C-alpha positions as CSV (number, residue, x, y, z in Angstrom):
1,M,-10.5,7.7,167.4
2,F,-13.5,10.1,167.1
3,T,-13.8,11.7,164.0
4,R,-17.1,13.3,164.4
5,M,-18.6,15.7,167.3
6,K,-21.8,13.2,166.8
7,E,-19.7,10.2,168.0
8,L,-18.9,11.6,171.2
9,L,-22.1,12.7,171.7
10,D,-23.8,9.7,171.1
11,L,-21.2,7.7,173.2
12,A,-22.6,10.1,175.9
13,S,-25.9,9.6,175.9
14,E,-25.5,6.5,175.3
15,Q,-23.6,5.4,178.6
16,K,-24.8,8.3,180.4
17,L,-21.6,9.7,180.8
18,P,-20.0,13.0,180.4
19,I,-17.5,13.5,177.4
20,S,-14.1,13.4,179.8
21,E,-15.3,10.0,180.7
22,V,-16.0,8.6,177.3
23,M,-12.7,9.7,176.3
24,V,-10.8,8.1,179.3
25,Q,-12.1,4.9,178.7
26,R,-11.4,5.1,174.8
27,E,-7.9,6.0,175.5
28,V,-7.9,2.9,177.8
29,E,-8.8,0.7,175.1
30,E,-6.9,2.5,172.2
31,T,-3.5,2.1,174.3
32,G,-3.8,-1.0,176.5
33,K,-2.4,1.2,179.6
34,P,-4.6,1.1,182.7
35,R,-6.2,4.7,183.7
36,Q,-4.3,5.2,186.4
37,E,-1.8,5.7,184.6
38,I,-3.7,7.5,181.7
39,M,-4.8,10.5,184.5
40,A,-1.3,10.2,185.7
41,R,0.0,11.2,182.5
42,M,-2.6,13.8,182.3
43,Q,-2.4,15.3,185.7
44,A,1.6,16.0,184.4
45,H,0.6,17.9,182.0
46,L,-1.7,20.2,183.9
47,A,1.6,20.9,186.1
48,T,3.0,21.6,183.1
49,M,0.4,24.1,182.3
50,E,0.2,25.1,185.5
51,A,4.0,25.8,186.1
52,A,4.0,27.8,182.2
53,T,1.1,30.2,183.8
54,Q,3.5,30.9,186.8
55,E,7.4,31.2,184.7
56,G,5.2,33.4,182.6
57,L,3.6,35.7,185.4
58,A,7.1,35.6,187.8
59,Q,9.3,36.8,184.9
60,G,7.9,39.4,182.6
61,E,11.3,39.2,180.5
62,R,11.3,40.2,176.7
63,S,11.8,37.1,174.5
64,P,15.0,37.3,172.8
65,S,13.3,38.8,169.4
66,G,12.2,41.2,172.0
67,L,8.3,41.4,170.5
68,S,7.0,39.8,173.7
69,G,6.9,39.7,177.8
70,G,5.8,41.2,180.5
71,D,2.0,41.8,179.3
72,A,0.8,39.0,181.2
73,R,1.9,40.8,184.5
74,R,0.3,44.3,183.0
75,L,-3.0,42.4,182.8
76,R,-2.8,40.7,185.9
77,D,-2.1,44.2,187.5
78,Y,-4.7,46.0,185.7
79,Y,-7.4,44.0,186.8
80,A,-6.3,43.6,190.5
81,S,-6.7,47.6,190.3
82,G,-10.2,47.1,190.2
83,R,-10.4,48.9,187.0
84,S,-11.3,45.9,184.5
85,L,-14.2,46.3,182.1
86,L,-14.3,42.8,181.1
87,G,-14.3,42.1,185.3
88,R,-11.9,39.8,187.0
89,Q,-12.9,36.2,185.9
90,G,-12.1,37.2,182.0
91,D,-9.0,39.1,182.9
92,L,-7.2,36.6,184.7
93,A,-8.2,33.1,181.6
94,A,-7.1,36.3,179.5
95,S,-3.5,37.1,181.8
96,L,-2.7,33.3,182.3
97,A,-3.0,32.8,178.6
98,L,-0.7,35.8,178.2
99,A,1.2,33.9,180.4
100,V,2.1,30.6,178.9
101,S,2.7,32.4,175.0
102,E,5.2,34.5,176.6
103,T,6.8,31.2,178.4
104,N,7.1,30.1,175.1
105,A,8.2,32.9,173.8
106,R,11.0,32.5,175.7
107,M,11.6,28.8,175.2
108,G,10.1,27.5,178.1
109,R,8.0,24.5,179.0
110,I,4.6,24.2,177.8
111,V,1.9,22.0,176.5
112,A,0.9,22.1,173.0
113,T,-3.0,22.5,173.2
114,P,-3.1,21.6,170.2
115,T,-0.4,23.7,169.5
116,A,2.4,25.6,170.8
117,G,1.1,28.9,168.9
118,S,-2.4,28.3,170.6
119,A,-1.1,26.9,173.8
120,G,-2.3,29.6,176.5
121,I,-6.1,29.7,175.8
122,L,-6.6,25.9,177.1
123,P,-4.6,26.6,180.5
124,G,-5.6,29.9,180.7
125,V,-9.1,28.9,181.3
126,L,-8.7,25.8,183.3
127,M,-6.4,27.1,185.6
128,S,-9.0,30.4,186.0
129,L,-11.7,27.9,186.5
130,R,-10.2,26.0,188.8
131,E,-10.0,29.7,191.3
132,H,-13.5,30.4,190.1
133,L,-15.3,28.0,190.6
134,H,-13.4,26.0,193.5
135,L,-12.2,23.0,191.6
136,E,-10.1,19.9,192.5
137,T,-7.7,18.3,190.3
138,E,-10.5,15.9,189.5
139,A,-12.7,18.5,188.3
140,L,-9.7,19.8,186.1
141,L,-8.4,16.5,184.6
142,A,-11.9,16.0,183.9
143,G,-11.6,19.1,181.7
144,A,-8.7,18.9,180.0
145,F,-10.1,15.4,179.1
146,T,-12.7,16.8,177.3
147,A,-10.8,19.6,175.9
148,A,-8.7,16.5,174.3
149,A,-11.6,14.6,172.6
150,I,-12.6,17.9,170.9
151,G,-9.1,18.4,169.5
152,L,-9.1,15.0,168.2
153,V,-12.5,15.3,166.6
154,I,-10.9,18.3,164.9
155,A,-7.7,17.2,163.9
156,N,-8.9,13.6,162.5
157,S,-11.8,15.8,160.3
158,A,-9.9,19.1,159.7
159,S,-6.7,20.4,160.8
160,I,-5.0,21.6,163.8
161,A,-2.1,23.3,162.1
162,G,-1.7,27.0,161.3
163,A,0.4,25.7,158.1
164,S,-2.7,23.8,156.7
165,G,-5.6,25.6,157.6
166,G,-4.3,28.8,159.0
167,C,-5.2,30.4,162.3
168,Q,-8.6,29.4,162.7
169,A,-6.8,25.8,162.6
170,E,-4.7,26.4,165.6
171,V,-6.5,29.2,167.8
172,G,-9.8,27.9,166.5
173,S,-9.5,24.8,167.7
174,A,-8.1,25.7,171.2
175,T,-11.0,27.9,171.6
176,A,-13.1,25.5,171.2
177,M,-11.6,22.5,173.2
178,A,-11.8,25.3,176.1
179,A,-14.8,26.4,174.9
180,G,-16.3,22.9,176.3
181,A,-14.1,22.2,178.8
182,A,-15.6,25.3,180.1
183,V,-18.9,23.7,179.8
184,E,-18.3,20.5,181.5
185,L,-16.6,22.0,184.5
186,A,-19.4,24.1,185.3
187,G,-21.5,21.1,184.7
188,G,-22.9,21.7,181.7
189,S,-24.6,18.5,179.1
190,P,-22.7,16.6,176.8
191,D,-25.1,18.4,174.1
192,Q,-23.8,21.9,176.0
193,V,-20.1,20.9,175.0
194,C,-21.3,20.4,171.4
195,Q,-22.8,23.9,171.5
196,A,-19.9,25.6,172.8
197,V,-17.7,24.2,170.1
198,A,-19.6,25.6,167.2
199,I,-20.2,28.8,169.2
200,A,-17.2,29.1,169.9
201,L,-15.8,27.8,166.3
202,Q,-17.4,29.4,163.9
203,N,-16.4,32.8,165.4
204,V,-12.9,32.5,164.2
205,L,-13.4,31.2,160.5
206,G,-11.1,32.5,158.2
207,L,-8.6,33.9,161.2
208,V,-5.5,33.6,159.3
209,C,-1.8,33.0,160.8
210,D,0.4,35.5,160.1
211,P,3.4,35.6,162.2
212,V,5.6,38.5,162.1
213,A,9.0,37.8,161.3
214,G,7.9,33.9,161.5
215,L,7.8,33.8,164.9
216,V,5.1,32.9,166.9
217,E,4.6,36.0,169.2
218,V,2.6,38.7,167.4
219,P,-0.1,38.3,166.8
220,C,-0.2,34.9,168.4
221,V,0.6,36.0,172.2
222,V,-2.5,38.8,172.1
223,R,-4.7,35.8,170.1
224,N,-4.1,33.3,173.4
225,G,-5.6,35.9,175.6
226,V,-8.5,37.3,173.3
227,H,-9.3,33.8,172.6
228,A,-9.5,32.8,176.5
229,V,-12.2,35.1,176.6
230,M,-14.1,33.8,173.6
231,A,-13.9,30.5,174.4
232,L,-15.7,31.5,178.1
233,T,-18.0,33.8,176.2
234,A,-19.4,30.6,174.0
235,A,-19.2,28.7,177.3
236,D,-21.7,30.7,178.6
237,M,-23.7,31.5,176.0
238,A,-24.0,27.0,175.7
239,L,-24.9,27.3,179.2
240,A,-27.7,29.8,178.9
241,G,-29.2,27.5,176.3
242,I,-28.2,29.1,173.2
243,E,-27.6,26.6,170.5
244,S,-25.4,26.8,167.1
245,V,-28.1,26.7,164.1
246,I,-24.8,25.3,162.8
247,P,-23.8,21.8,164.6
248,A,-20.5,21.3,165.7
249,D,-19.2,18.8,163.2
250,E,-20.5,21.2,160.4
251,V,-18.5,23.9,161.7
252,I,-15.9,21.7,161.6
253,G,-16.5,20.9,158.0
254,A,-16.6,24.8,157.2
255,M,-13.7,25.4,158.8
256,N,-11.5,22.5,157.1
257,E,-12.8,23.9,153.7
258,I,-11.8,27.7,154.2
259,G,-8.7,26.0,155.5
260,N,-7.7,24.2,152.0
261,A,-8.8,27.6,149.8
262,M,-6.9,29.4,151.9
263,P,-4.1,31.2,149.7
264,R,-0.5,29.8,150.8
265,Q,0.4,33.7,152.6
266,W,-1.6,33.5,154.9
267,K,-0.6,29.9,156.5
268,E,2.4,30.7,158.7
269,T,4.4,31.2,156.1
270,A,4.7,35.1,157.0
271,L,4.6,36.1,153.5
272,G,1.1,38.3,154.5
273,G,-1.1,39.7,156.8
274,L,0.3,41.4,159.5
275,A,3.9,39.9,158.7
276,V,4.2,42.2,155.7
277,T,2.8,45.6,156.8
278,P,5.8,48.1,157.4
279,T,6.2,47.9,160.9
280,A,6.3,44.3,160.9
281,I,9.0,44.2,158.1
282,C,11.1,46.8,159.7
283,I,10.9,43.7,162.6
284,R,12.1,41.1,160.5
285,D,15.0,43.0,159.1
286,R,16.2,44.2,161.9
287,I,16.2,40.6,163.6
288,R,17.5,39.1,160.5
289,G,20.3,41.2,161.0
290,Q,21.2,40.2,164.3
291,G,21.0,37.0,163.6
292,E,23.7,38.2,160.9
293,G,25.7,39.7,163.4
294,L,26.0,36.4,165.6
């Protein structure tokens, strides 16, 4: 099911449908389940995403490792003060993305979009746009299905796993998914969705997966916040009429090639990058020591 963005674009063009509807119809055909059931399941996923943002903002406690927690609230309070350099919309998306990632670090319930390590980006973008664009649930569902279609293409033609493709495969895929979803929610065309995917993904090529102490917290949590903003930037560029010189499918192919060539220490092994800096090694040893004392 869906191995190329061009396939999605061609179907959308032929049927004069948004990519979200193409995805819904294909899901009905593939699963044999009624449309109502499929929509209800996605709505449940959205409810989980929203709950994760609210939990992250409300609690603010540190994670069991002590490496994360409270930053979503800090950013929310900062933009509420009116001092934001980025602007409320961008900081709102980032704070909600941080909130989901912090919920995940505390073993709270999240939706892997497409992975736990990148689970904050899509909810951060969707929930911030709900407020910014005054969207109803039906519109958010369309955005979620568009994101799912994009994620499916990347998973089928490259990778969404940090262990096989580096963080470009996790955070990069989530950024592309969120960018495409944002374009559709803002009324963009299927072609603009594809342009946003290409723009977003080409700017994370080569991103390594280097979790400190092997935990999905540093630098994962803040990456979610930063890349939620990147997704909105890519969406705005596509909506403005900017086109990627390299088509989305070729960008995805390049990501796959880079991931395959990436050394093992940069693919979620905690053997390279930030994970082996002096500070990270001290953190790793401290956490291991705490574990030995249990």
